[in-house]
Structures are given as C-alpha cells and as structure tokens.
C-alpha positions in Angstrom: 26.1 -12.8 83.4 28.6 -13.6 80.6 30.6 -16.4 82.1 29.6 -19.3 84.3 32.2 -21.4 86.2 31.1 -24.9 87.2 33.2 -26.7 89.8 33.3 -30.5 89.7 35.3 -33.4 91.0 37.9 -34.6 88.6 36.9 -38.3 88.3 35.6 -39.6 85.0 32.1 -40.0 86.2 32.0 -36.5 87.8 33.3 -35.0 84.6 30.6 -36.8 82.6 28.0 -35.3 84.9 29.6 -31.8 84.7 29.7 -31.9 80.9 26.1 -33.0 80.8 25.1 -30.0 83.0 27.2 -27.7 80.9 25.6 -28.9 77.6 22.1 -28.6 79.1 22.8 -25.0 80.1 24.2 -24.2 76.7 21.0 -25.4 75.1 19.1 -22.6 76.9 21.9 -20.0 77.1 24.0 -20.5 73.9 25.9 -17.3 74.3 27.0 -18.0 77.9 30.6 -18.9 78.3 30.8 -22.0 80.6 34.1 -23.1 82.1 34.8 -26.2 84.3 36.9 -26.0 87.4 38.1 -29.5 88.3 38.8 -30.3 92.0 40.2 -33.4 93.8 38.0 -33.9 96.8 39.0 -35.4 100.2 36.9 -38.5 99.4 38.9 -39.0 96.2 42.3 -38.7 98.1 41.7 -41.0 101.0 41.5 -44.5 99.5 43.1 -46.6 102.2 40.1 -46.9 104.5 36.3 -46.6 104.5 34.9 -43.1 104.5 32.8 -44.0 107.5 36.0 -44.2 109.6 37.3 -40.8 108.6 34.7 -38.7 110.4 32.9 -35.5 109.3 30.6 -35.1 106.3 30.8 -33.9 102.8 33.8 -35.9 101.8 33.0 -35.3 98.1 31.5 -31.9 98.3 33.4 -29.6 100.7 36.2 -28.6 98.4 33.7 -27.7 95.7 31.7 -25.7 98.2 34.9 -23.9 99.3 35.6 -22.9 95.7 32.2 -21.3 95.5 32.4 -19.6 98.8 35.9 -18.3 97.8 34.4 -16.7 94.7 36.2 -19.0 92.2 33.0 -20.8 91.0 29.3 -20.1 90.6 27.8 -23.6 90.5 28.8 -27.1 91.6 27.6 -30.4 90.2 27.3 -33.2 92.7 26.1 -36.8 92.8 23.1 -36.0 95.0 23.7 -39.0 97.2 27.0 -37.4 98.3 25.4 -34.1 99.4 24.9 -33.8 103.2 21.5 -32.6 104.4 23.3 -29.5 105.8 24.2 -26.8 103.2 26.7 -24.1 104.2 25.5 -20.5 104.6 26.0 -18.6 101.4 25.1 -21.6 99.2 21.8 -23.2 98.1 20.9 -26.6 96.6 18.4 -25.3 94.1 17.9 -27.9 91.4 17.8 -31.7 91.1 18.1 -33.3 87.7 15.7 -36.0 86.5 16.2 -39.2 88.4 17.7 -41.9 86.3 17.8 -45.7 87.0 18.4 -46.0 90.7 19.4 -49.7 90.7 22.5 -51.2 92.1 24.3 -53.7 89.9 26.0 -57.0 90.6 29.3 -57.6 88.7 31.5 -60.6 88.5 34.0 -62.4 86.3 33.1 -65.8 87.7 29.4 -66.0 88.7 26.3 -65.0 86.7 24.2 -63.7 89.6 24.0 -63.0 93.3 22.1 -66.3 93.8 25.0 -68.2 92.1 27.6 -66.9 94.5 28.9 -69.9 96.6 29.0 -69.7 100.4 31.8 -67.6 101.7 32.3 -65.7 98.4 34.0 -62.3 98.7 31.8 -59.3 97.6 33.3 -55.8 97.4 31.4 -52.7 98.5 32.2 -49.8 100.8 28.5 -48.8 101.3 27.2 -49.7 104.7 23.7 -49.6 103.1 24.6 -52.3 100.5 26.5 -54.3 103.1 23.4 -54.4 105.4 21.0 -55.4 102.7 23.3 -57.9 101.1 24.0 -59.7 104.4 20.4 -59.6 105.4 19.6 -62.0 102.5 23.1 -63.7 102.2 24.7 -63.8 105.7 27.1 -66.5 104.4 29.0 -64.0 102.2 32.2 -62.2 103.1 31.9 -58.4 102.4 35.2 -56.7 101.8 35.8 -52.9 101.6 36.1 -51.5 98.0 37.5 -48.0 97.4 38.7 -46.1 94.4 37.1 -44.6 91.3 35.0 -46.8 89.0 37.8 -48.0 86.9 39.9 -48.9 89.9 37.1 -50.9 91.4 36.6 -52.8 88.1 40.3 -53.5 87.8 40.4 -55.0 91.3 37.5 -57.2 90.3 39.2 -58.4 87.2 42.4 -59.1 89.1 40.5 -61.6 91.3 40.5 -59.6 94.5 36.8 -60.1 94.8 34.4 -62.7 93.5 31.9 -60.0 92.8 31.3 -56.3 93.5 28.2 -54.1 93.8 28.1 -50.6 92.3 25.5 -48.1 91.2 24.2 -49.0 87.8 23.9 -45.5 86.4 27.5 -44.6 86.8 28.7 -47.6 84.9 26.0 -47.1 82.2 27.0 -43.5 81.7 30.7 -44.5 81.2 29.7 -47.5 79.1 31.6 -49.9 81.3 29.1 -52.7 81.9 30.1 -54.5 78.7 33.6 -55.0 80.0 32.4 -57.3 82.8 31.4 -60.9 81.8 28.5 -61.2 84.2 26.2 -58.5 85.5 22.8 -58.4 87.2 20.7 -55.3 87.9 19.4 -55.8 91.4 15.7 -55.0 92.0 14.9 -52.1 94.3 13.0 -54.4 96.6 16.3 -56.2 97.3 18.6 -53.2 97.4 16.8 -50.0 98.4 18.8 -47.0 97.2 20.3 -44.3 99.3 19.0 -40.8 99.5 19.3 -39.1 96.1 20.8 -42.0 94.0 20.8 -41.4 90.2 20.1 -37.6 90.4 22.5 -34.7 90.2 22.4 -31.9 92.8 23.0 -28.4 91.5 24.4 -26.1 94.2 24.8 -22.4 93.6 26.1 -19.3 95.4 23.1 -17.6 97.1 21.5 -14.3 96.3 22.1 -14.4 92.6 18.8 -14.4 90.7 20.3 -14.9 87.3 22.4 -17.8 88.5 19.3 -19.3 90.1 17.4 -18.9 86.8 20.2 -20.7 84.9 20.3 -23.6 87.4 16.6 -24.1 87.3 16.6 -25.2 83.7 18.1 -28.4 85.1 15.4 -29.0 87.7 13.0 -31.9 87.5 9.9 -31.3 89.7 9.2 -34.9 90.7 12.9 -35.6 91.3 13.1 -32.5 93.5 10.1 -33.7 95.5 11.6 -37.2 96.0 14.9 -35.7 97.0 13.3 -33.4 99.5 11.4 -36.2 101.2 14.5 -38.4 101.4 16.7 -35.6 102.7 14.1 -34.6 105.2 14.1 -38.2 106.5 17.9 -38.4 106.7 18.1 -35.1 108.4 15.4 -35.8 111.0 16.7 -39.3 111.9 20.2 -37.9 112.2 21.8 -40.7 110.1 25.6 -40.2 109.7 27.9 -42.0 107.3 28.8 -44.7 109.9 25.3 -46.1 110.0 23.6 -48.0 107.2 20.4 -46.2 106.0 18.4 -46.9 102.8 15.6 -44.5 101.9 13.7 -44.1 98.7 10.6 -42.1 97.6 8.6 -43.1 94.6 5.3 -42.2 93.0 2.6 -44.3 91.3 -0.3 -42.6 89.8 -0.8 -39.7 92.3 0.4 -41.5 95.4 3.9 -40.9 96.8 5.5 -43.7 98.9 8.7 -43.4 101.0 10.4 -46.5 102.2 13.3 -46.9 104.6 15.5 -49.6 106.0 18.0 -49.3 108.8 19.9 -51.9 110.8 23.3 -53.2 111.6 25.9 -53.5 108.8 26.2 -57.2 109.4 22.5 -57.6 108.1 21.0 -58.1 111.6 18.6 -56.0 113.7 16.7 -54.7 110.6 14.0 -52.1 110.9 11.8 -51.4 107.8 8.9 -49.0 107.4 7.0 -46.9 104.8 4.4 -44.2 104.5 2.2 -43.1 101.6 0.2 -40.0 100.8 -1.4 -38.3 97.8 1.1 -36.0 96.0 -0.8 -32.9 97.1 -0.4 -33.7 100.8 3.0 -35.5 100.8 5.3 -32.6 101.6 6.1 -33.7 105.1 6.2 -37.5 104.4 9.9 -37.8 105.0 9.7 -36.2 108.4 6.6 -38.3 109.3 8.4 -41.5 108.4 11.4 -40.5 110.5 9.1 -39.7 113.5 7.4 -43.1 113.1 10.6 -45.0 113.1 12.1 -42.9 115.9 9.0 -43.8 118.0 9.8 -47.5 117.3 13.5 -47.1 118.5 15.3 -46.0 115.3 17.7 -43.6 117.1 18.8 -46.3 119.6 19.2 -48.8 116.8 21.3 -46.4 114.8 23.5 -45.6 117.8 24.2 -49.3 118.3 24.7 -49.8 114.6 27.4 -47.1 114.5 29.3 -49.0 117.2 29.5 -52.2 115.1 30.0 -50.8 111.6 33.4 -51.7 110.3 34.2 -53.2 113.7 36.9 -55.4 112.2 38.6 -52.2 110.9 38.7 -50.3 114.1 39.5 -52.4 117.2 40.2 -49.3 119.2 36.4 -48.6 119.2 35.3 -52.0 120.5 
C-alpha cells in the first residue's frame, strides 16, 4: 500500500483530529503517502434546528462512510461520540485513540461559574444529555439550543445571545480557544457524565484489507477500546436514539472497571441512574449487563416517554 486516503469532516476541530491521525501514522509508516479528503457532513449543513429533530442517525459520519464505500477513501477519522452503534456492511470500526479529558466545560463572559449563574440565566447547549443533567441540578435555568461549529458557538456567546454555554473541554483545548473566554469552569464528571465515546477518536476502515487494518491499529489504545466497547454495548442494547438524553461512561481504577449511566427527561426530571463494576478480566459484558439491569427497572418506558418531551417547545406538532 503506497497511498492512504483519510476522509474527514471539514470543520477546524475535525481537521485537527485528522492531521493528528495522519502524523501518528507517518511516524510508523514514513514512506506512506497520506492524503486528506475533506467532506461537509449533513450535521454540519443543518444548523437551524436540533439534530434530534432531523431524524436518522450518523449525521456526522454518513458522508464519510459513503466516500469509503464508494472507493474514494480508505479510512475515516470520527469523534467517537458521533459514531452510531451500527456500522455499515463493508466497514469496520477497528481502533480507538487514547481517551483524553472527557470533561464538559462551562464558558461565560459574565459569570465565573455555574453556581454564580442567576435564576433564569440562559445557557446554550444542543446536547439533550447536558440539558438533562444541567436542569436536574439547576431547574431554574433556561436552556437554549446552540448549533454551529466551535467558533460560531463562541461568537454567539460573546455577542450576548447566551449568559453561558457548555461544550466539550477537549475540543476547545485542542484548538486553544479557552483563553479567549473570560470565565471558564471544567465540570466534574460526577456533575456531567459524558456521552458514549467522548474525548476519543474512532478510526473506521474499509473491511477485508489486512494492511489497512495493520496501519489503523497503530492508533489503538487498549483501555480506551475497552471503555468504548462497554459504552457502545450499553447504548446499542438500550436502543437510545438521538432524541433521548443518555449519559454513559466506563472508567477503571486499579483493576476494577465501572460503568455508570444516567437517563431521564431533557427537562431534568424522571432521572434514572445506575452503575455496575467488575474486575477487568471479567468485564467484557458489563455494558450489556447494565442495560439489562436498567431495562428491568423501566428504562425503555422512560426513554420512550422522554423522546416525546425532548425539544417539546420546538415541535408542537408532536405534542
């Protein structure tokens, strides 16, 4: 294999991720020609409404997968949290990069922290997961939809459209943008449980190509792959779509793996939390087991009702 084509979204953060992957591959294969194929995804084009209202899955991945299936690219770099649990035939999610800081971050031009926000303050986020967890501790806040790339979101904050916004820490850190906001606060994972796969990159390749698999595997981190498997198993088993808030996170301390999840209504009510732990050598089915446990306690019914009320104010036709 003399040339590798990596397909990526065209946003600044996606390109940072793709160049990072390219450079890591070049360290191991210095004679390999690596080319980037930039694509604008459906999720990057539709900015006038929450993605949860659009329907379907893979808003940030489908066009990249189409390029691979069409023979125009060998490998795609995704933010793992954007990758649906279903992978199309002919493609494989083979490697997960080392998980970075998974925290969400509070940003504001007016207030130093989440606790300092006054009653009725406007907070921007499109994530149903963030909305659920934020309103569960601060039901007095007004949560307003926030779309666009990172720079667009920061511009809307600076223009006073929001009193504060909440984003993933790692994206801002990679683009060195936190310094441009007067006040920031990294939120503890106990307050804001991450989504499946946050802060890892997913490396997807065309199937049945041993050399391509060998190249992709230089990017894989064993523990991050394990955590991603458990989280993705949970999401797949519980059947969580993009119109229901779900937080799930697997961690390891010493040799014990713990997976935690939180589901509920996007208005912060009807919260269900649970967790399971196991030794690392026996943890392979922990995601499925946690899903089964929560399903037995009514998770499917809760998620169904949650989907009816998510973004209710944006879609009166569904009331």
